[in-house]
Every structure is written in C-alpha cells, then in structure tokens.
N, C-alpha and C positions, 0 to 999 in steps of 0.2 A: 585503380585499386579494386581488388575483388572483394566480395562480401566476406570471404574467409579471412582475408588479410585485415579487413576492418574489424571484424569480431576479435581476432587474435590481438590486435593492437589495443583495442579498448579494454579487453579483459586483462591483458598484461599490465596496463597502466593502473587500473583500479586495484589489482591484486597487490601491487607494490606500494601504492600511494594512498589508498582510501584509509582514512583514519577510523571509520566506523562502518560496520555492516549490520547494525542492529536497529530495531524499531526505536523511535523516539517516544513512543507511548509508554507510560508507566503502568505496570501491572504486577500482580503477584501470583495469580492462578489463571488457568485457561478461561475460566468463567469471567474473571475480571478483564482479561484481554479482549474477550468477545464483546463485553460491554464497551470498552474503550474504542474498539474498531467500529462498532455501530455508531457511536457518538461522533467519530472522526469524519463521517461522510459530510463533505462540503463544510468542514470546520477544521481549524488548525489543531495540530497536535498540542501546541502550547495551551490553547484554551481547554482542550479535553483534559490535560494534565492538571489544570487548576480545579476542574470540576470533580474529578474522580476520587481524590482521597476521602472526602466526607461521604461520597456515594458508596464507595467500597466498604467503608466502616458501617454504614447503615444497612447495606445489603451484602453481607459476606458470602452468602450461598444462594444458589438458585431457589431453594425452598423459601427463603425469606422474601426474595423479590417476587416470586410467583404468587405469594399471598398478599402482596401489597396492592394498593390501588394505583391506577395510572396517574392520578393527581398527586399521590404521594411521591412517586418517582419524579414527576415533572418538577417539583419544588427544588430538587437537587440539580437538575440539568437545564433550567430555564435560560441560562446564559449561552447555551450552545445554539447552533442553527437548527431550525425545525424541531424545537423541543417537544411539541405536542405529538408529532408522529413518532419521534424517537422514544418517548415515554411509553407509547403503546407498543412499539416494537420490543422494548426491553422487557416489559411485563409478559408479552406474548412469547418472547424467547425463553424466559425462565420457565414459564408454564409448559412449553414444548419440551424443554430439557427434563422436566419432572415426569411428564406423561409418557414420553417416548424413549428417553435415553437414560433413565435411572439417575437423573440429576447430574450427569456428566456431559461435558462437551464432546461430541463425537469427532473422530479423526478421519472421517470419510467425506469426500466431496458430496456424493449423492445425498448423504444424510444431512450434512451441514446446510445445504441449500433449501431444505424443507423447513428451516427454522425462520420465524418472523424476523425481518430486518437483515437477513443474511442472503446476499447475492453471491455471484461467483467470485468477485474481487475479495469480499470479506472472507469467504470460505478459503480462498487461497492464502490469505494472510494467516488464518488460523493454522492451516497445514504447514506453512513455512516457518512461522514464528513459534507457535505453541507446541507443534509436534515434529519439527525438524524434518519435514518431508520436502522433497524437491518440488517446488511450486513457484509460479511466477504471477503474483498479484499485479494487475495492471490498473493503476490509478491514473489520474490526469497527468502527473509528472512522468511516469513511465511511458504512457502513451505518447505524450508530446516529445520527450527527449529521444525516444527510440526512432520516431519518425524524422526528427530534425537531424540527428546524427547520421541516419541512413542505415540503421540496423534493421528497419522493418519496411523501408521503401513505400511509405504512404499507406500503411494499413488503415482501413476504414473503420474498424471496430476494435474495442479492447480485446475481444476474443481472437481476432486476427493477429493482433500484436502478441498476445500470449502464445499463440501457436508458433509464430515465427521465432520468437525469443527462445521458447522451449526447445525448438528444433536445433538451434544454433549454439546454445550455451550448454556446456557440460552439466549434467544433472547434479553432480556433487557440489557445484557452486551456484546453482540456479537461484536459490532463495537469497544467498548473499548478493548476487548480482541485482536482484530486485531492490535491495536497500541501496546499492551503489547508484542505481539510476534515479531512485527517489531523491536521495540527498543531493545528487548532482543537479537535478532539476530544481530543487528547493533553494540551493545556495549559489550555484554557478550558472547553469543553463536556464536562466530565468525566461519566462514566457515573452515578455515585451522587450527586455533589454539584456540578452545573454552576455555574460562576462567572458567573451571569447579570448581576450588578451590574458586572462587568468586561467584558462582552461587547459588542463593537462592532456586532454584527448583530442585537441583541435586538429592535429595532424591526421586523424582518422575520421573527421567529421565532414559530411557532405555540405552542411550549411556553411562551414568555414571555407571549403573549397569554392562554393558559389560566391561567397563574399569577396574572396581574393580575386576571382575572375572579374567580378563587377568593378572592383577598385582599379584593376589594370586597364579595363576598357575605358573608364571615366577619367583616366589621367591625361 
C-alpha cells in the first residue's frame, strides 16, 4: 500500500464515520479556550472541564486574571496536574495579553508562542479551534496514532509529525483531521491495548498489517 492510498483510505473512513470533529474542552471565548488548553497539558479534558466553570466565572476576562495573584488562581485549579506552574502560566498569559495584544488572544503562530504557557501545540490548537485556520496540533495521541497507523513512518518529534501530516492532509480538513486522530487515540487506538477488532481504519494500518503477519507466522 502506498502512502497516498493509506492517507486516502484513512481520510475517507473518518469523513464518513467520525461522529465528532470538535474539541472536548468546554469554553465560550478564545481567552477561556486558551486557559483550558494550558490546563489540559498532561491532564484529562474531563478533569479540566470540571475545573473551568468556576474558574471562568471568577476570571471572565484577561484584565481580571492579569490583576489576580498566582495563589488566587491556584485555588481554582489545584486539582489539575502541575497546578503551581499552570497558575503562574495563566497569570503570565493574561498579563501578556494585556501588555502586548490589547487584551485579545492573537491569531498568529509567532505571536502566540511568545505567551507564557503556550508552546507550538497549544498555539496550533488555538489556530485550529478558536480561529478556524488550517493547523495540525500534535499531542501525545496524534503523535502515537500517526506513527502506529503509518501516516508518519516513525517521526521522531511532534514537529516532524506535524510537518508530514500537514503535507499529506488537505488544508481544508486539516484541523478536523486533528480531532479525528485525537479521538481515535483516546477511544480506539489505545496506547497499551488498541481495540483493533473495533477499528474502522485497520485495513489501512501498518500496525494491523504487522499483527496479521505475526499471527500467520505463529500458527
């Protein structure tokens, strides 16, 4: 199977069968989405969605959060992973929005990555979800699933994965494909025990091909 055929098969199946292509994080403004994405690093979306409603109510705007103390923010997020560092990042993020961007979340990669707590993955999430731009955020699910299926042929870094996926997936569905891969990794293509028998794209998957070959050899 060629790489082109693999991509075409995977994309066609998801386009027809994927029930969702949206983030599972809850938010109402780009500012609140940025908060949620920063909190989601090494933390489940489910936990973040428990924490954010009172947090958003307490900090409706960058101005309010920028004027708060780190300890004040910490009290709202102490049940997420690494709350001390994330509280510092959130206050620093809000202060950066006020000082450099007029209190608005920028829609430019180079500007986004200057904000405390925002790396390339978070910036890409903002571009794709908040601003509907073609972008491919690469989290642990996207990185693992792309390599396992064979879309990226053992890319070594998230940036390598992003570059390969961006090259091979049409720009008009790039951000949607990001959600397809995340949710597939979260619910089907699990890290330790992938549910291959339930997988709709297994006919295009290198891991499944290797598994079948191994089973034939061992019979």
